[in-house]
C-alpha angles and dihedrals in degrees: 000000000000129000117200129201122183126203139166101068121135148120118309135166122247110279093028129112137238131184117213122200134196122198118201132199125203137080099258103053091129089062094062131083109223131216144181122220134176139204124199122200111281092008136100121256111270134198116251110171144338140194127199123242092255095045089242097120139031131190130199140190105248095241093058099042110122091017105060127050125192122203138164139201111209093192094052092035096230137131122198137197115203107198118194132177091021119202131203088249088064089070109122147106107279121214132190118211138184129220122192111237094252096039126104097204132044107268103195135034136193123227095255135243126234120243117188123184118193124206 
C-alpha cells in the first residue's frame, strides 16, 4: 500500500513558477508509475503528467508540454512537478497518484494541493 502527501501549492501570478512535491510511504514505491492530475472547479479531473517506475518515459497533457516537468526520486520516494510559465487556466487542485506497474488504473491518490494562478 502507498500513502501520498502533496505539498507546494499556493498562489502565483501568471508567468510564475511553482514546484509541487509528493511524498510517498510504502516499501514498493519504485514499482509504481506516478502521475499528476488536476481538477478545476466545476470540471472533471484531468491527467497532467506521468513518469514510469523506471524513469524511462514521461507523458504530458499537450497544454503543459514545455512548461511542466515531472520527475521522481525512487530513493527518497518522491515525485515532483515543476510548473513554469503558469497560466490562469492552470488553476486547480493538483493530485499525485500511483499506479502499480501491472495496473491499468491509478490505485492510490493524495489529498490534493491547491494551485491558484492570478492574471
